[in-house]
C-alpha positions as CSV (number, residue, x, y, z in Angstrom):
1,X,144.2,155.5,75.4
2,X,148.0,155.2,74.9
3,X,149.1,154.1,71.5
4,X,152.5,152.4,71.1
5,X,154.8,151.7,68.2
6,X,156.2,148.2,67.7
7,X,159.8,148.6,66.4
8,X,160.0,145.3,64.5
9,X,159.2,147.0,61.2
10,X,162.3,149.2,61.5
11,X,164.8,146.3,61.7
12,X,166.6,147.4,58.5
13,X,167.3,150.8,60.0
14,X,169.1,151.9,63.2
15,X,166.8,151.8,66.2
16,X,167.0,155.5,66.6
17,X,164.9,155.9,63.4
18,X,162.0,154.2,65.1
19,X,162.3,156.4,68.2
20,X,162.5,159.5,66.1
21,X,159.4,158.6,64.0
22,X,157.4,157.6,67.1
23,X,158.1,161.0,68.6
24,X,157.4,162.8,65.3
25,X,154.1,161.0,64.6
26,X,152.7,161.3,68.1
27,X,153.0,157.7,69.5
28,X,152.9,157.6,73.3
29,X,155.4,154.8,73.9
30,X,157.6,152.2,72.4
31,X,157.1,148.4,72.3
32,X,160.6,147.3,71.8
33,X,161.3,144.3,69.5
34,X,164.0,142.2,71.1
35,X,165.8,140.9,68.0
36,X,169.0,141.7,66.2
37,X,170.2,144.2,65.2
38,X,168.3,146.3,67.7
39,X,167.6,144.9,71.2
40,X,168.4,141.2,71.4
41,X,168.5,140.5,75.1
42,X,172.1,139.1,75.3
43,X,173.3,142.2,73.4
44,X,171.5,144.5,75.9
45,X,173.0,142.6,78.7
46,X,176.5,143.0,77.3
47,X,176.3,146.8,76.9
48,X,173.5,147.7,74.6
49,X,171.1,148.6,77.4
50,X,172.8,152.0,77.8
51,X,172.3,152.8,74.2
52,X,168.5,152.1,74.4
53,X,168.2,154.0,77.6
54,X,169.9,157.0,75.9
55,X,167.2,156.9,73.2
56,X,164.5,156.8,75.8
57,X,165.9,159.9,77.4
58,X,166.7,161.7,74.1
59,X,163.2,161.3,72.7
60,X,161.3,161.3,76.0
61,X,159.5,158.1,75.0
62,X,159.3,155.2,77.4
63,X,159.8,151.6,76.5
64,X,156.6,150.2,78.2
65,X,156.7,146.7,76.6
66,X,159.7,144.6,75.7
67,X,158.9,141.8,73.2
68,X,161.9,139.4,72.8
69,X,162.1,137.5,69.5
70,X,161.4,133.8,70.1
71,X,159.2,130.8,69.0
72,X,161.4,130.4,66.0
73,X,165.1,129.7,65.4
74,X,166.8,129.2,67.8
75,X,164.4,129.6,70.8
76,X,161.1,127.8,71.2
77,X,160.4,126.3,74.6
78,X,157.7,124.1,73.1
79,X,160.0,122.1,70.8
80,X,162.9,119.8,71.3
81,X,164.4,118.1,74.4
82,X,164.7,119.4,77.9
83,X,168.1,121.0,77.1
84,X,166.5,123.1,74.4
85,X,163.5,124.0,76.6
86,X,165.9,125.0,79.4
87,X,168.0,127.2,77.0
88,X,164.9,128.9,75.7
89,X,163.7,129.7,79.2
90,X,167.0,131.0,80.3
91,X,167.0,133.3,77.3
92,X,163.5,134.6,78.2
93,X,164.5,135.1,81.9
94,X,167.4,137.2,80.6
95,X,164.9,139.1,78.4
96,X,162.7,139.7,81.5
97,X,165.7,141.1,83.4
98,X,166.5,143.4,80.5
99,X,162.9,144.5,80.1
100,X,162.8,145.4,83.8
101,X,166.1,147.3,83.4
102,X,164.6,149.3,80.5
103,X,161.7,150.3,82.8
104,X,159.1,148.3,80.8
105,X,155.9,147.5,82.5
106,X,156.1,143.9,81.3
107,X,157.9,141.5,78.9
108,X,155.7,139.9,76.3
109,X,155.9,136.2,75.4
110,X,153.8,133.8,73.4
111,X,153.5,130.0,73.0
112,X,155.3,128.6,70.0
113,X,154.3,125.6,67.9
114,X,154.7,122.4,69.8
115,X,155.1,120.2,66.7
116,X,153.1,117.1,65.8
117,X,154.9,114.3,67.6
118,X,153.3,114.6,71.0
119,X,149.7,114.4,72.3
120,X,148.1,117.6,73.4
121,X,148.1,116.8,77.2
122,X,151.9,116.4,77.0
123,X,152.3,119.7,75.2
124,X,149.9,121.5,77.5
125,X,151.8,120.3,80.6
126,X,155.1,121.5,79.0
127,X,153.5,124.9,78.3
128,X,152.1,125.4,81.8
129,X,155.4,124.3,83.4
130,X,157.4,126.7,81.3
131,X,155.0,129.6,81.9
132,X,155.1,128.8,85.5
133,X,158.9,129.1,85.6
134,X,158.7,132.5,83.9
135,X,156.1,133.6,86.4
136,X,158.2,132.5,89.3
137,X,161.1,134.5,87.9
138,X,158.8,137.5,87.7
139,X,157.8,137.0,91.3
140,X,161.4,136.9,92.4
141,X,162.4,140.0,90.4
142,X,159.2,142.1,90.5
143,X,158.6,142.0,86.8
144,X,155.4,140.9,85.0
145,X,155.1,138.6,82.0
146,X,152.3,139.0,79.5
147,X,151.3,136.0,77.3
148,X,150.0,136.6,73.8
149,X,147.9,134.1,71.9
150,X,149.0,133.4,68.3
151,X,146.9,132.4,65.3
152,X,146.4,128.8,64.5
153,X,148.7,129.4,61.5
154,X,151.5,130.1,63.9
155,X,150.9,127.7,66.8
156,X,148.9,124.7,67.8
157,X,148.5,125.6,71.4
158,X,147.1,128.5,73.4
159,X,145.4,130.2,70.4
160,X,142.1,131.3,71.9
161,X,140.9,133.3,74.9
162,X,139.6,130.2,76.6
163,X,143.0,128.4,76.4
164,X,144.8,131.5,77.6
165,X,142.4,131.9,80.5
166,X,142.9,128.2,81.4
167,X,146.7,128.6,81.3
168,X,146.7,131.7,83.5
169,X,144.4,129.9,86.0
170,X,146.7,126.8,86.2
171,X,149.8,128.9,86.7
172,X,148.0,131.2,89.1
173,X,150.6,134.0,89.5
174,X,150.0,137.7,89.8
175,X,153.1,138.1,87.6
176,X,151.6,136.3,84.7
177,X,148.9,138.2,82.7
178,X,147.3,137.9,79.3
179,X,146.9,140.0,76.2
180,X,145.0,140.1,72.9
181,X,146.3,140.6,69.5
182,X,143.1,141.2,67.5
183,X,144.3,139.2,64.5
184,X,144.1,135.6,66.1
185,X,140.5,135.9,67.3
186,X,139.3,137.5,64.1
187,X,141.0,134.9,61.9
188,X,139.5,132.1,64.1
189,X,136.0,133.7,64.0
190,X,136.2,134.2,67.8
191,X,134.8,137.4,69.3
192,X,137.6,139.8,70.3
193,X,135.7,140.8,73.4
194,X,135.8,137.2,74.5
195,X,139.2,138.1,76.0
196,X,137.5,140.6,78.2
197,X,134.8,138.1,79.2
198,X,137.3,135.4,80.1
199,X,140.3,137.3,81.3
200,X,138.7,140.2,83.0
201,X,141.3,142.3,84.8
202,X,144.0,139.9,83.7
203,X,143.8,141.4,80.2
204,X,146.8,143.8,80.3
205,X,147.6,144.7,76.8
206,X,146.3,144.9,73.2
207,X,147.9,144.6,69.7
208,X,145.6,146.4,67.3
209,X,145.9,146.2,63.6
210,X,143.6,145.3,60.8
211,X,143.1,141.7,59.5
212,X,141.9,140.0,56.3
213,X,140.2,137.4,58.5
214,X,141.9,134.4,56.7
215,X,145.6,134.7,57.6
216,X,148.0,135.9,60.2
217,X,148.7,139.1,58.2
218,X,148.9,142.3,60.2
219,X,147.4,145.2,58.1
220,X,147.3,148.9,58.6
221,X,144.0,150.0,60.3
222,X,141.4,150.5,57.5
223,X,143.1,148.1,55.0
224,X,141.4,144.9,56.2
225,X,138.0,143.5,57.0
226,X,138.0,144.0,60.8
227,X,135.3,146.6,61.9
228,X,137.9,148.5,64.0
229,X,135.9,151.6,64.9
230,X,133.1,149.5,66.3
231,X,135.6,147.2,68.1
232,X,137.4,150.2,69.7
233,X,134.1,151.7,70.8
234,X,133.1,148.3,72.4
235,X,136.4,148.0,74.2
236,X,136.1,151.5,75.5
237,X,132.5,150.8,76.6
238,X,133.7,147.7,78.4
239,X,136.2,149.7,80.3
240,X,139.5,148.4,78.9
241,X,142.3,150.5,80.5
242,X,145.5,148.9,79.3
243,X,148.0,149.8,76.6
244,X,147.4,149.4,72.9
245,X,150.3,148.8,70.4
246,X,149.9,149.2,66.7
247,X,151.8,146.0,65.8
248,X,153.1,146.4,62.2
249,X,155.6,143.7,61.7
250,X,157.3,142.7,58.4
251,X,154.8,143.6,55.7
252,X,155.8,147.3,55.7
253,X,159.6,147.2,56.0
254,X,160.2,148.9,52.7
255,X,158.7,152.2,54.0
256,X,158.3,151.9,57.8
257,X,158.1,155.7,58.4
258,X,155.3,156.2,55.9
259,X,153.2,153.3,57.1
260,X,153.9,154.1,60.8
261,X,152.5,157.6,60.2
262,X,149.4,156.3,58.3
263,X,148.7,153.7,60.9
264,X,148.7,156.0,63.9
265,X,146.7,158.7,62.2
266,X,144.1,156.3,61.0
267,X,143.7,154.6,64.4
268,X,143.5,157.9,66.3
269,X,140.7,158.9,64.0
270,X,138.9,155.7,64.9
271,X,139.2,156.1,68.7
272,X,135.9,156.8,70.5
273,X,135.5,160.0,72.4
274,X,136.1,158.2,75.7
275,X,139.6,157.3,74.6
276,X,140.7,160.5,73.0
277,X,142.9,163.0,74.7
């Protein structure tokens, strides 16, 4: 099982610090956070791409996932008028192009909060139409988009495995796949392995952290209530073959190096024998 570092927690440091730590602590790949000051897609397109590729070569660590910052200010394709939706999609298409240029296997997106002014069928149609546009861009460029469900604290649409499976079915593109961050299902009292049941081979990626079960907090493995060793054993038994990123976000920004080391050491100790190596 390949374990990746998410670089969001290093945003108060130069990006090279994340690469150096990932190499030092034994991470297998980078999941690159696409926000300023590190790897915002327009900045990559205007010259920053070469700097990130130099880090990839220097530390011999691939960027296997590119995760552009969105769903908040100023980009959320689920809120506002058509002009705002169009601008958000143009930004995500540019992010896909930069992810492909970085050599990433896929670019990761999610579904932002759609607000309270519109009925659910209208929001659902907007979501499917938007994801379909991204999938078609992926088909044209040869790059895959992976959709992440969020917690119900963060979004009011596409927050469960069933909703994600329905969205993928309606878009029906080989360039649109799904993923599971273990926090949303645990917080919603939904079985994490429901994603395997409903998505099957369309489940391409995992975000693994611990969870308190009552918020969207992403905790270091072992610090929450999620039975992670048993979950990992079940995922291994069920034949999951995708990537697994330890997604520490903003809670550990004061000491990202210390927590990144603790997180990967703890998770590796929890891995079942079938995933070690």
